[in-house]
PDB file of N, CA, C and O in Angstrom:
ATOM      1  N   MET A   1      43.866  -4.678  47.632  1.00  0.00           N
ATOM      2  CA  MET A   1      43.932  -3.732  47.227  1.00  0.00           C
ATOM      3  C   MET A   1      43.786  -2.667  48.554  1.00  0.00           C
ATOM      4  O   MET A   1      42.901  -2.680  49.410  1.00  0.00           O
ATOM      5  N   GLN A   2      45.030  -1.677  48.429  1.00  0.00           N
ATOM      6  CA  GLN A   2      45.444  -0.921  50.084  1.00  0.00           C
ATOM      7  C   GLN A   2      44.110   0.116  50.177  1.00  0.00           C
ATOM      8  O   GLN A   2      43.565   0.487  51.217  1.00  0.00           O
ATOM      9  N   LEU A   3      43.710   0.508  48.676  1.00  0.00           N
ATOM     10  CA  LEU A   3      42.702   1.687  48.809  1.00  0.00           C
ATOM     11  C   LEU A   3      41.483   1.515  49.255  1.00  0.00           C
ATOM     12  O   LEU A   3      40.920   2.286  50.031  1.00  0.00           O
ATOM     13  N   ILE A   4      40.901   0.267  48.687  1.00  0.00           N
ATOM     14  CA  ILE A   4      39.200  -0.521  49.249  1.00  0.00           C
ATOM     15  C   ILE A   4      39.313   0.334  50.786  1.00  0.00           C
ATOM     16  O   ILE A   4      38.974   1.492  51.029  1.00  0.00           O
ATOM     17  N   PRO A   5      39.690  -0.308  51.356  1.00  0.00           N
ATOM     18  CA  PRO A   5      39.250   0.123  53.178  1.00  0.00           C
ATOM     19  C   PRO A   5      39.038   1.488  53.025  1.00  0.00           C
ATOM     20  O   PRO A   5      37.912   1.893  53.310  1.00  0.00           O
ATOM     21  N   PHE A   6      40.229   2.638  52.470  1.00  0.00           N
ATOM     22  CA  PHE A   6      40.274   3.928  52.717  1.00  0.00           C
ATOM     23  C   PHE A   6      39.004   4.289  52.142  1.00  0.00           C
ATOM     24  O   PHE A   6      38.339   4.886  52.988  1.00  0.00           O
ATOM     25  N   VAL A   7      38.324   4.153  50.908  1.00  0.00           N
ATOM     26  CA  VAL A   7      37.254   4.428  49.816  1.00  0.00           C
ATOM     27  C   VAL A   7      35.904   3.898  50.690  1.00  0.00           C
ATOM     28  O   VAL A   7      34.906   4.522  51.053  1.00  0.00           O
ATOM     29  N   ARG A   8      36.181   2.892  50.821  1.00  0.00           N
ATOM     30  CA  ARG A   8      34.692   2.509  52.264  1.00  0.00           C
ATOM     31  C   ARG A   8      34.775   3.071  53.313  1.00  0.00           C
ATOM     32  O   ARG A   8      33.636   2.879  53.740  1.00  0.00           O
ATOM     33  N   ALA A   9      35.308   3.665  54.107  1.00  0.00           N
ATOM     34  CA  ALA A   9      35.321   4.873  54.984  1.00  0.00           C
ATOM     35  C   ALA A   9      34.286   5.881  54.985  1.00  0.00           C
ATOM     36  O   ALA A   9      33.547   6.240  55.903  1.00  0.00           O
ATOM     37  N   PHE A  10      34.373   6.296  53.710  1.00  0.00           N
ATOM     38  CA  PHE A  10      33.804   7.536  52.895  1.00  0.00           C
ATOM     39  C   PHE A  10      32.281   6.925  52.110  1.00  0.00           C
ATOM     40  O   PHE A  10      31.301   7.644  52.305  1.00  0.00           O
ATOM     41  N   TYR A  11      32.116   6.000  51.485  1.00  0.00           N
ATOM     42  CA  TYR A  11      31.416   5.631  50.735  1.00  0.00           C
ATOM     43  C   TYR A  11      30.610   4.367  50.794  1.00  0.00           C
ATOM     44  O   TYR A  11      29.758   4.136  49.937  1.00  0.00           O
ATOM     45  N   ALA A  12      30.960   3.200  52.199  1.00  0.00           N
ATOM     46  CA  ALA A  12      30.362   2.330  52.443  1.00  0.00           C
ATOM     47  C   ALA A  12      29.071   2.329  52.823  1.00  0.00           C
ATOM     48  O   ALA A  12      28.581   1.205  52.717  1.00  0.00           O
ATOM     49  N   PHE A  13      28.169   3.325  53.310  1.00  0.00           N
ATOM     50  CA  PHE A  13      26.978   3.928  53.972  1.00  0.00           C
ATOM     51  C   PHE A  13      26.247   4.908  53.197  1.00  0.00           C
ATOM     52  O   PHE A  13      26.756   5.600  52.316  1.00  0.00           O
ATOM     53  N   GLU A  14      25.006   4.942  53.565  1.00  0.00           N
ATOM     54  CA  GLU A  14      24.102   5.941  52.529  1.00  0.00           C
ATOM     55  C   GLU A  14      23.573   6.824  53.286  1.00  0.00           C
ATOM     56  O   GLU A  14      22.878   6.591  54.275  1.00  0.00           O
ATOM     57  N   PHE A  15      23.926   8.047  52.788  1.00  0.00           N
ATOM     58  CA  PHE A  15      23.549   9.083  53.340  1.00  0.00           C
ATOM     59  C   PHE A  15      22.275   9.998  52.674  1.00  0.00           C
ATOM     60  O   PHE A  15      22.174   9.789  51.465  1.00  0.00           O
ATOM     61  N   PRO A  16      21.494  10.761  53.097  1.00  0.00           N
ATOM     62  CA  PRO A  16      20.689  11.624  52.338  1.00  0.00           C
ATOM     63  C   PRO A  16      20.757  13.028  51.703  1.00  0.00           C
ATOM     64  O   PRO A  16      21.322  14.056  52.079  1.00  0.00           O
ATOM     65  N   LEU A  17      20.169  12.810  50.858  1.00  0.00           N
ATOM     66  CA  LEU A  17      20.129  14.062  49.988  1.00  0.00           C
ATOM     67  C   LEU A  17      18.907  14.688  50.093  1.00  0.00           C
ATOM     68  O   LEU A  17      17.864  14.041  50.003  1.00  0.00           O
ATOM     69  N   PHE A  18      18.930  16.250  50.330  1.00  0.00           N
ATOM     70  CA  PHE A  18      17.397  16.542  50.475  1.00  0.00           C
ATOM     71  C   PHE A  18      16.932  17.325  49.526  1.00  0.00           C
ATOM     72  O   PHE A  18      17.827  17.917  48.921  1.00  0.00           O
ATOM     73  N   TYR A  19      15.838  17.551  49.165  1.00  0.00           N
ATOM     74  CA  TYR A  19      15.456  17.821  47.872  1.00  0.00           C
ATOM     75  C   TYR A  19      14.233  18.686  48.192  1.00  0.00           C
ATOM     76  O   TYR A  19      13.163  18.129  48.435  1.00  0.00           O
ATOM     77  N   ASN A  20      14.361  20.315  48.209  1.00  0.00           N
ATOM     78  CA  ASN A  20      13.178  20.928  48.759  1.00  0.00           C
ATOM     79  C   ASN A  20      11.753  21.186  47.827  1.00  0.00           C
ATOM     80  O   ASN A  20      11.814  22.131  47.042  1.00  0.00           O
ATOM     81  N   HIS A  21      10.727  20.550  47.865  1.00  0.00           N
ATOM     82  CA  HIS A  21       9.980  20.241  46.868  1.00  0.00           C
ATOM     83  C   HIS A  21       8.617  21.205  47.158  1.00  0.00           C
ATOM     84  O   HIS A  21       7.837  21.286  48.107  1.00  0.00           O
ATOM     85  N   ARG A  22       8.777  22.162  45.340  1.00  0.00           N
ATOM     86  CA  ARG A  22       7.802  23.267  45.693  1.00  0.00           C
ATOM     87  C   ARG A  22       6.324  23.195  45.782  1.00  0.00           C
ATOM     88  O   ARG A  22       5.541  23.327  44.841  1.00  0.00           O
ATOM     89  N   ASN A  23       6.147  23.057  46.546  1.00  0.00           N
ATOM     90  CA  ASN A  23       4.734  23.013  46.585  1.00  0.00           C
ATOM     91  C   ASN A  23       3.944  23.671  47.810  1.00  0.00           C
ATOM     92  O   ASN A  23       4.697  24.102  48.683  1.00  0.00           O
ATOM     93  N   HIS A  24       2.477  23.847  48.067  1.00  0.00           N
ATOM     94  CA  HIS A  24       1.948  24.587  48.964  1.00  0.00           C
ATOM     95  C   HIS A  24       2.277  24.041  50.142  1.00  0.00           C
ATOM     96  O   HIS A  24       1.667  24.493  51.111  1.00  0.00           O
ATOM     97  N   GLU A  25       3.205  23.048  50.372  1.00  0.00           N
ATOM     98  CA  GLU A  25       3.365  22.830  51.842  1.00  0.00           C
ATOM     99  C   GLU A  25       4.850  22.817  51.820  1.00  0.00           C
ATOM    100  O   GLU A  25       5.454  22.561  52.862  1.00  0.00           O
ATOM    101  N   ASN A  26       5.328  23.008  50.995  1.00  0.00           N
ATOM    102  CA  ASN A  26       7.096  23.707  50.797  1.00  0.00           C
ATOM    103  C   ASN A  26       7.652  21.875  51.744  1.00  0.00           C
ATOM    104  O   ASN A  26       8.198  21.750  52.840  1.00  0.00           O
ATOM    105  N   ASP A  27       7.283  20.935  50.898  1.00  0.00           N
ATOM    106  CA  ASP A  27       7.679  19.732  51.606  1.00  0.00           C
ATOM    107  C   ASP A  27       9.369  19.867  51.332  1.00  0.00           C
ATOM    108  O   ASP A  27       9.988  20.670  50.634  1.00  0.00           O
ATOM    109  N   VAL A  28       9.905  18.583  52.298  1.00  0.00           N
ATOM    110  CA  VAL A  28      11.406  18.299  52.391  1.00  0.00           C
ATOM    111  C   VAL A  28      11.438  16.682  51.732  1.00  0.00           C
ATOM    112  O   VAL A  28      11.127  15.732  52.451  1.00  0.00           O
ATOM    113  N   ILE A  29      11.790  16.515  50.497  1.00  0.00           N
ATOM    114  CA  ILE A  29      11.676  15.065  50.595  1.00  0.00           C
ATOM    115  C   ILE A  29      13.281  14.636  50.295  1.00  0.00           C
ATOM    116  O   ILE A  29      13.943  15.176  49.408  1.00  0.00           O
ATOM    117  N   VAL A  30      13.798  13.569  51.186  1.00  0.00           N
ATOM    118  CA  VAL A  30      15.091  13.040  51.646  1.00  0.00           C
ATOM    119  C   VAL A  30      14.849  11.980  50.081  1.00  0.00           C
ATOM    120  O   VAL A  30      13.781  11.689  49.543  1.00  0.00           O
ATOM    121  N   ILE A  31      16.133  11.624  49.705  1.00  0.00           N
ATOM    122  CA  ILE A  31      16.589  10.992  48.868  1.00  0.00           C
ATOM    123  C   ILE A  31      17.917   9.977  49.154  1.00  0.00           C
ATOM    124  O   ILE A  31      19.050  10.183  48.720  1.00  0.00           O
ATOM    125  N   PRO A  32      17.602   9.122  49.778  1.00  0.00           N
ATOM    126  CA  PRO A  32      18.870   8.118  49.725  1.00  0.00           C
ATOM    127  C   PRO A  32      19.928   7.813  48.758  1.00  0.00           C
ATOM    128  O   PRO A  32      19.628   7.100  47.800  1.00  0.00           O
ATOM    129  N   PHE A  33      21.103   8.246  48.874  1.00  0.00           N
ATOM    130  CA  PHE A  33      22.288   8.293  48.173  1.00  0.00           C
ATOM    131  C   PHE A  33      23.165   7.038  48.415  1.00  0.00           C
ATOM    132  O   PHE A  33      23.843   6.879  49.430  1.00  0.00           O
ATOM    133  N   VAL A  34      23.084   6.140  47.360  1.00  0.00           N
ATOM    134  CA  VAL A  34      23.880   4.996  48.119  1.00  0.00           C
ATOM    135  C   VAL A  34      25.126   4.487  46.852  1.00  0.00           C
ATOM    136  O   VAL A  34      25.704   3.404  46.945  1.00  0.00           O
ATOM    137  N   MET A  35      25.312   5.187  46.039  1.00  0.00           N
ATOM    138  CA  MET A  35      26.532   4.910  45.354  1.00  0.00           C
ATOM    139  C   MET A  35      27.303   5.922  44.565  1.00  0.00           C
ATOM    140  O   MET A  35      26.506   6.839  44.364  1.00  0.00           O
ATOM    141  N   GLY A  36      28.191   6.148  44.142  1.00  0.00           N
ATOM    142  CA  GLY A  36      29.057   7.176  43.326  1.00  0.00           C
ATOM    143  C   GLY A  36      29.368   7.950  44.027  1.00  0.00           C
ATOM    144  O   GLY A  36      29.392   7.625  45.214  1.00  0.00           O
ATOM    145  N   THR A  37      29.728   9.244  43.681  1.00  0.00           N
ATOM    146  CA  THR A  37      30.531  10.165  44.280  1.00  0.00           C
ATOM    147  C   THR A  37      28.994  11.302  44.150  1.00  0.00           C
ATOM    148  O   THR A  37      27.973  11.010  43.528  1.00  0.00           O
ATOM    149  N   ARG A  38      29.265  12.757  45.019  1.00  0.00           N
ATOM    150  CA  ARG A  38      28.490  13.727  44.640  1.00  0.00           C
ATOM    151  C   ARG A  38      28.974  14.922  44.213  1.00  0.00           C
ATOM    152  O   ARG A  38      29.966  15.272  44.853  1.00  0.00           O
ATOM    153  N   LYS A  39      28.625  15.681  43.351  1.00  0.00           N
ATOM    154  CA  LYS A  39      29.390  16.508  42.903  1.00  0.00           C
ATOM    155  C   LYS A  39      30.072  17.759  44.056  1.00  0.00           C
ATOM    156  O   LYS A  39      29.511  18.272  45.025  1.00  0.00           O
ATOM    157  N   GLY A  40      31.306  17.965  43.581  1.00  0.00           N
ATOM    158  CA  GLY A  40      32.133  18.666  44.346  1.00  0.00           C
ATOM    159  C   GLY A  40      32.691  17.630  45.450  1.00  0.00           C
ATOM    160  O   GLY A  40      32.784  18.224  46.524  1.00  0.00           O
ATOM    161  N   ASP A  41      33.060  16.389  45.542  1.00  0.00           N
ATOM    162  CA  ASP A  41      33.384  15.940  45.758  1.00  0.00           C
ATOM    163  C   ASP A  41      34.772  15.146  45.883  1.00  0.00           C
ATOM    164  O   ASP A  41      35.099  14.202  45.164  1.00  0.00           O
ATOM    165  N   PRO A  42      35.592  15.743  47.011  1.00  0.00           N
ATOM    166  CA  PRO A  42      37.047  15.706  46.758  1.00  0.00           C
ATOM    167  C   PRO A  42      37.650  14.593  46.223  1.00  0.00           C
ATOM    168  O   PRO A  42      38.621  14.805  45.496  1.00  0.00           O
ATOM    169  N   LEU A  43      37.277  13.355  46.427  1.00  0.00           N
ATOM    170  CA  LEU A  43      38.141  12.313  45.791  1.00  0.00           C
ATOM    171  C   LEU A  43      37.034  11.442  44.571  1.00  0.00           C
ATOM    172  O   LEU A  43      37.089  10.301  44.111  1.00  0.00           O
ATOM    173  N   GLY A  44      36.257  12.365  44.390  1.00  0.00           N
ATOM    174  CA  GLY A  44      35.470  11.777  43.041  1.00  0.00           C
ATOM    175  C   GLY A  44      36.382  11.710  41.684  1.00  0.00           C
ATOM    176  O   GLY A  44      36.414  10.748  40.917  1.00  0.00           O
ATOM    177  N   ARG A  45      37.309  13.247  41.509  1.00  0.00           N
ATOM    178  CA  ARG A  45      38.325  13.071  40.539  1.00  0.00           C
ATOM    179  C   ARG A  45      39.380  11.889  40.791  1.00  0.00           C
ATOM    180  O   ARG A  45      39.768  11.206  39.843  1.00  0.00           O
ATOM    181  N   ALA A  46      39.753  11.707  41.876  1.00  0.00           N
ATOM    182  CA  ALA A  46      40.977  10.576  41.771  1.00  0.00           C
ATOM    183  C   ALA A  46      40.197   9.137  41.921  1.00  0.00           C
ATOM    184  O   ALA A  46      40.796   8.109  41.605  1.00  0.00           O
ATOM    185  N   LEU A  47      39.380   9.105  42.217  1.00  0.00           N
ATOM    186  CA  LEU A  47      38.344   7.830  42.130  1.00  0.00           C
ATOM    187  C   LEU A  47      38.331   7.185  40.492  1.00  0.00           C
ATOM    188  O   LEU A  47      38.585   6.080  40.013  1.00  0.00           O
ATOM    189  N   PHE A  48      37.871   8.578  39.907  1.00  0.00           N
ATOM    190  CA  PHE A  48      37.464   8.296  38.544  1.00  0.00           C
ATOM    191  C   PHE A  48      39.024   8.096  37.601  1.00  0.00           C
ATOM    192  O   PHE A  48      39.078   7.594  36.479  1.00  0.00           O
ATOM    193  N   ALA A  49      40.056   8.558  38.286  1.00  0.00           N
ATOM    194  CA  ALA A  49      41.080   8.647  37.218  1.00  0.00           C
ATOM    195  C   ALA A  49      41.827   7.262  37.842  1.00  0.00           C
ATOM    196  O   ALA A  49      42.836   6.798  37.312  1.00  0.00           O
ATOM    197  N   LEU A  50      41.392   6.851  38.665  1.00  0.00           N
ATOM    198  CA  LEU A  50      42.039   5.679  38.962  1.00  0.00           C
ATOM    199  C   LEU A  50      41.501   4.323  38.298  1.00  0.00           C
ATOM    200  O   LEU A  50      42.170   3.293  38.215  1.00  0.00           O
ATOM    201  N   THR A  51      39.873   4.522  37.731  1.00  0.00           N
ATOM    202  CA  THR A  51      39.793   3.770  37.101  1.00  0.00           C
ATOM    203  C   THR A  51      40.070   3.881  35.606  1.00  0.00           C
ATOM    204  O   THR A  51      40.329   3.014  34.771  1.00  0.00           O
ATOM    205  N   HIS A  52      39.925   5.356  35.505  1.00  0.00           N
ATOM    206  CA  HIS A  52      40.050   5.301  34.064  1.00  0.00           C
ATOM    207  C   HIS A  52      41.079   5.578  33.290  1.00  0.00           C
ATOM    208  O   HIS A  52      40.955   6.064  32.166  1.00  0.00           O
ATOM    209  N   PHE A  53      42.415   5.229  33.950  1.00  0.00           N
ATOM    210  CA  PHE A  53      43.546   5.260  34.103  1.00  0.00           C
ATOM    211  C   PHE A  53      43.524   3.537  33.133  1.00  0.00           C
ATOM    212  O   PHE A  53      43.354   3.431  31.918  1.00  0.00           O
ATOM    213  N   ARG A  54      43.720   2.534  33.993  1.00  0.00           N
ATOM    214  CA  ARG A  54      43.500   1.520  32.984  1.00  0.00           C
ATOM    215  C   ARG A  54      43.060   1.152  31.925  1.00  0.00           C
ATOM    216  O   ARG A  54      43.587   0.282  31.231  1.00  0.00           O
ATOM    217  N   ALA A  55      41.808   1.896  31.593  1.00  0.00           N
ATOM    218  CA  ALA A  55      41.425   1.669  29.640  1.00  0.00           C
ATOM    219  C   ALA A  55      42.040   2.612  29.182  1.00  0.00           C
ATOM    220  O   ALA A  55      42.209   2.431  27.976  1.00  0.00           O
ATOM    221  N   LEU A  56      42.513   3.637  29.566  1.00  0.00           N
ATOM    222  CA  LEU A  56      43.258   4.726  28.680  1.00  0.00           C
ATOM    223  C   LEU A  56      44.657   4.438  28.705  1.00  0.00           C
ATOM    224  O   LEU A  56      45.297   5.320  28.132  1.00  0.00           O
ATOM    225  N   HIS A  57      45.311   3.574  29.138  1.00  0.00           N
ATOM    226  CA  HIS A  57      46.275   2.757  29.269  1.00  0.00           C
ATOM    227  C   HIS A  57      46.669   1.718  27.845  1.00  0.00           C
ATOM    228  O   HIS A  57      47.557   1.752  26.992  1.00  0.00           O
ATOM    229  N   SER A  58      45.370   0.719  28.152  1.00  0.00           N
ATOM    230  CA  SER A  58      45.439  -0.169  27.128  1.00  0.00           C
ATOM    231  C   SER A  58      45.263   0.408  25.653  1.00  0.00           C
ATOM    232  O   SER A  58      45.755  -0.045  24.619  1.00  0.00           O
ATOM    233  N   ILE A  59      44.565   1.350  25.787  1.00  0.00           N
ATOM    234  CA  ILE A  59      44.326   1.911  24.239  1.00  0.00           C
ATOM    235  C   ILE A  59      45.644   2.368  23.923  1.00  0.00           C
ATOM    236  O   ILE A  59      46.091   2.131  22.801  1.00  0.00           O
ATOM    237  N   ALA A  60      46.474   3.130  24.949  1.00  0.00           N
ATOM    238  CA  ALA A  60      47.892   3.894  24.345  1.00  0.00           C
ATOM    239  C   ALA A  60      48.793   2.440  23.840  1.00  0.00           C
ATOM    240  O   ALA A  60      49.653   2.394  22.960  1.00  0.00           O
ATOM    241  N   SER A  61      48.359   1.463  24.581  1.00  0.00           N
ATOM    242  CA  SER A  61      49.385   0.535  24.558  1.00  0.00           C
ATOM    243  C   SER A  61      48.887  -0.299  23.101  1.00  0.00           C
ATOM    244  O   SER A  61      49.490  -1.340  22.841  1.00  0.00           O
ATOM    245  N   HIS A  62      47.788   0.166  22.162  1.00  0.00           N
ATOM    246  CA  HIS A  62      47.688  -0.542  20.836  1.00  0.00           C
ATOM    247  C   HIS A  62      48.488   0.830  19.975  1.00  0.00           C
ATOM    248  O   HIS A  62      48.806   0.548  18.819  1.00  0.00           O
ATOM    249  N   PHE A  63      48.721   1.814  20.296  1.00  0.00           N
ATOM    250  CA  PHE A  63      49.031   3.043  19.315  1.00  0.00           C
ATOM    251  C   PHE A  63      49.918   3.628  20.215  1.00  0.00           C
ATOM    252  O   PHE A  63      49.581   4.364  21.143  1.00  0.00           O
ATOM    253  N   PRO A  64      51.706   3.107  19.772  1.00  0.00           N
ATOM    254  CA  PRO A  64      52.513   3.365  20.650  1.00  0.00           C
ATOM    255  C   PRO A  64      52.930   4.982  19.840  1.00  0.00           C
ATOM    256  O   PRO A  64      53.990   5.532  20.138  1.00  0.00           O
ATOM    257  N   SER A  65      52.307   5.390  19.180  1.00  0.00           N
ATOM    258  CA  SER A  65      53.213   6.604  18.103  1.00  0.00           C
ATOM    259  C   SER A  65      52.213   7.435  18.588  1.00  0.00           C
ATOM    260  O   SER A  65      52.141   8.530  18.028  1.00  0.00           O
ATOM    261  N   CYS A  66      51.399   7.202  19.506  1.00  0.00           N
ATOM    262  CA  CYS A  66      50.166   8.069  19.665  1.00  0.00           C
ATOM    263  C   CYS A  66      50.190   8.538  21.283  1.00  0.00           C
ATOM    264  O   CYS A  66      50.264   7.735  22.213  1.00  0.00           O
ATOM    265  N   LEU A  67      50.103  10.187  21.448  1.00  0.00           N
ATOM    266  CA  LEU A  67      50.081  10.566  22.530  1.00  0.00           C
ATOM    267  C   LEU A  67      48.518  10.636  23.316  1.00  0.00           C
ATOM    268  O   LEU A  67      47.636  10.980  22.530  1.00  0.00           O
ATOM    269  N   PHE A  68      48.125  10.417  24.474  1.00  0.00           N
ATOM    270  CA  PHE A  68      46.563  10.336  24.736  1.00  0.00           C
ATOM    271  C   PHE A  68      46.896  11.534  26.377  1.00  0.00           C
ATOM    272  O   PHE A  68      47.306  11.082  27.446  1.00  0.00           O
ATOM    273  N   PRO A  69      46.678  12.576  26.201  1.00  0.00           N
ATOM    274  CA  PRO A  69      46.706  13.587  27.269  1.00  0.00           C
ATOM    275  C   PRO A  69      44.962  13.225  27.469  1.00  0.00           C
ATOM    276  O   PRO A  69      44.030  12.973  26.705  1.00  0.00           O
ATOM    277  N   SER A  70      45.165  13.377  29.101  1.00  0.00           N
ATOM    278  CA  SER A  70      43.316  13.432  29.499  1.00  0.00           C
ATOM    279  C   SER A  70      43.645  14.487  30.835  1.00  0.00           C
ATOM    280  O   SER A  70      44.661  14.796  31.457  1.00  0.00           O
ATOM    281  N   ILE A  71      42.635  14.739  30.884  1.00  0.00           N
ATOM    282  CA  ILE A  71      42.154  15.764  32.085  1.00  0.00           C
ATOM    283  C   ILE A  71      41.022  15.525  32.472  1.00  0.00           C
ATOM    284  O   ILE A  71      40.126  16.182  31.942  1.00  0.00           O
ATOM    285  N   VAL A  72      40.637  14.486  33.551  1.00  0.00           N
ATOM    286  CA  VAL A  72      39.322  13.895  33.713  1.00  0.00           C
ATOM    287  C   VAL A  72      38.835  13.420  32.975  1.00  0.00           C
ATOM    288  O   VAL A  72      39.354  12.318  32.796  1.00  0.00           O
ATOM    289  N   ASN A  73      37.911  13.622  32.240  1.00  0.00           N
ATOM    290  CA  ASN A  73      37.171  12.719  31.242  1.00  0.00           C
ATOM    291  C   ASN A  73      37.339  13.484  29.800  1.00  0.00           C
ATOM    292  O   ASN A  73      36.811  13.034  28.783  1.00  0.00           O
ATOM    293  N   ASP A  74      37.943  14.408  29.807  1.00  0.00           N
ATOM    294  CA  ASP A  74      38.188  14.993  28.723  1.00  0.00           C
ATOM    295  C   ASP A  74      39.701  14.246  27.953  1.00  0.00           C
ATOM    296  O   ASP A  74      40.727  14.301  28.630  1.00  0.00           O
ATOM    297  N   ILE A  75      39.768  13.585  26.579  1.00  0.00           N
ATOM    298  CA  ILE A  75      40.854  13.039  26.222  1.00  0.00           C
ATOM    299  C   ILE A  75      41.087  13.253  25.009  1.00  0.00           C
ATOM    300  O   ILE A  75      40.290  13.024  24.098  1.00  0.00           O
ATOM    301  N   HIS A  76      42.366  13.781  24.872  1.00  0.00           N
ATOM    302  CA  HIS A  76      42.745  14.349  23.689  1.00  0.00           C
ATOM    303  C   HIS A  76      43.260  13.288  22.944  1.00  0.00           C
ATOM    304  O   HIS A  76      43.437  12.304  23.662  1.00  0.00           O
ATOM    305  N   ILE A  77      43.637  13.073  21.520  1.00  0.00           N
ATOM    306  CA  ILE A  77      44.749  12.489  20.632  1.00  0.00           C
ATOM    307  C   ILE A  77      45.772  13.019  19.709  1.00  0.00           C
ATOM    308  O   ILE A  77      45.470  13.641  18.691  1.00  0.00           O
ATOM    309  N   ILE A  78      46.931  12.779  20.055  1.00  0.00           N
ATOM    310  CA  ILE A  78      48.123  13.507  19.250  1.00  0.00           C
ATOM    311  C   ILE A  78      48.507  12.322  18.696  1.00  0.00           C
ATOM    312  O   ILE A  78      48.579  11.261  19.317  1.00  0.00           O
ATOM    313  N   THR A  79      48.796  12.503  17.354  1.00  0.00           N
ATOM    314  CA  THR A  79      49.342  11.464  16.651  1.00  0.00           C
ATOM    315  C   THR A  79      49.597  12.027  15.410  1.00  0.00           C
ATOM    316  O   THR A  79      49.280  13.183  15.130  1.00  0.00           O
ATOM    317  N   PRO A  80      50.235  11.155  14.545  1.00  0.00           N
ATOM    318  CA  PRO A  80      50.439  11.722  13.068  1.00  0.00           C
ATOM    319  C   PRO A  80      49.606  12.026  12.185  1.00  0.00           C
ATOM    320  O   PRO A  80      48.589  11.503  12.640  1.00  0.00           O
ATOM    321  N   PRO A  81      49.340  12.468  11.310  1.00  0.00           N
ATOM    322  CA  PRO A  81      48.298  12.851  10.499  1.00  0.00           C
ATOM    323  C   PRO A  81      47.759  11.737   9.892  1.00  0.00           C
ATOM    324  O   PRO A  81      46.553  11.496   9.829  1.00  0.00           O
ATOM    325  N   SER A  82      48.838  10.912   9.350  1.00  0.00           N
ATOM    326  CA  SER A  82      48.608   9.767   8.258  1.00  0.00           C
ATOM    327  C   SER A  82      47.224   8.940   8.784  1.00  0.00           C
ATOM    328  O   SER A  82      46.210   8.672   8.139  1.00  0.00           O
ATOM    329  N   ILE A  83      47.647   8.559  10.560  1.00  0.00           N
ATOM    330  CA  ILE A  83      46.668   7.865  11.307  1.00  0.00           C
ATOM    331  C   ILE A  83      45.863   8.313  12.319  1.00  0.00           C
ATOM    332  O   ILE A  83      45.741   7.792  13.428  1.00  0.00           O
ATOM    333  N   ILE A  84      45.338   9.257  11.921  1.00  0.00           N
ATOM    334  CA  ILE A  84      44.279  10.207  13.193  1.00  0.00           C
ATOM    335  C   ILE A  84      43.201   9.343  12.679  1.00  0.00           C
ATOM    336  O   ILE A  84      42.943   8.437  13.472  1.00  0.00           O
ATOM    337  N   SER A  85      42.336   9.332  11.373  1.00  0.00           N
ATOM    338  CA  SER A  85      41.425   8.572  11.195  1.00  0.00           C
ATOM    339  C   SER A  85      41.243   7.445  11.892  1.00  0.00           C
ATOM    340  O   SER A  85      40.447   7.470  12.830  1.00  0.00           O
ATOM    341  N   PHE A  86      41.918   6.284  11.578  1.00  0.00           N
ATOM    342  CA  PHE A  86      42.436   5.113  11.987  1.00  0.00           C
ATOM    343  C   PHE A  86      42.284   4.989  13.820  1.00  0.00           C
ATOM    344  O   PHE A  86      41.651   4.248  14.573  1.00  0.00           O
ATOM    345  N   THR A  87      42.817   5.638  13.925  1.00  0.00           N
ATOM    346  CA  THR A  87      43.258   5.930  15.503  1.00  0.00           C
ATOM    347  C   THR A  87      41.971   6.588  16.302  1.00  0.00           C
ATOM    348  O   THR A  87      41.878   6.224  17.474  1.00  0.00           O
ATOM    349  N   TYR A  88      41.105   7.380  15.893  1.00  0.00           N
ATOM    350  CA  TYR A  88      40.139   7.711  16.455  1.00  0.00           C
ATOM    351  C   TYR A  88      38.972   6.463  16.310  1.00  0.00           C
ATOM    352  O   TYR A  88      38.480   6.085  17.374  1.00  0.00           O
ATOM    353  N   GLU A  89      38.593   5.931  15.288  1.00  0.00           N
ATOM    354  CA  GLU A  89      37.406   4.989  15.042  1.00  0.00           C
ATOM    355  C   GLU A  89      37.933   4.244  15.818  1.00  0.00           C
ATOM    356  O   GLU A  89      36.995   3.655  16.355  1.00  0.00           O
ATOM    357  N   HIS A  90      39.230   3.737  16.401  1.00  0.00           N
ATOM    358  CA  HIS A  90      39.368   2.569  16.997  1.00  0.00           C
ATOM    359  C   HIS A  90      39.521   2.870  18.561  1.00  0.00           C
ATOM    360  O   HIS A  90      39.579   2.028  19.457  1.00  0.00           O
ATOM    361  N   PHE A  91      39.564   3.989  18.661  1.00  0.00           N
ATOM    362  CA  PHE A  91      39.477   4.530  20.149  1.00  0.00           C
ATOM    363  C   PHE A  91      38.093   4.452  20.842  1.00  0.00           C
ATOM    364  O   PHE A  91      37.957   4.855  21.997  1.00  0.00           O
TER     365      PHE A  91
END
């Protein structure tokens, strides 16, 4: 897959997260961050969408009369009222 080298360039190494511990010495604790994306990461949404697409596409193929618009992890089901409960139960 062509995206793997690109993604590895940003996520294949450990980087520190700094936590300012509120004690009498104001210690700073360094936490190694080794997997996932950080909040605000510009690639985070794109990487989530790439992994989310396959699952959503599979579900949509089982319900051809339905639409599943999705924004990040918010998924909506647009379907005829007669099958909404069946669709929701199997989603």
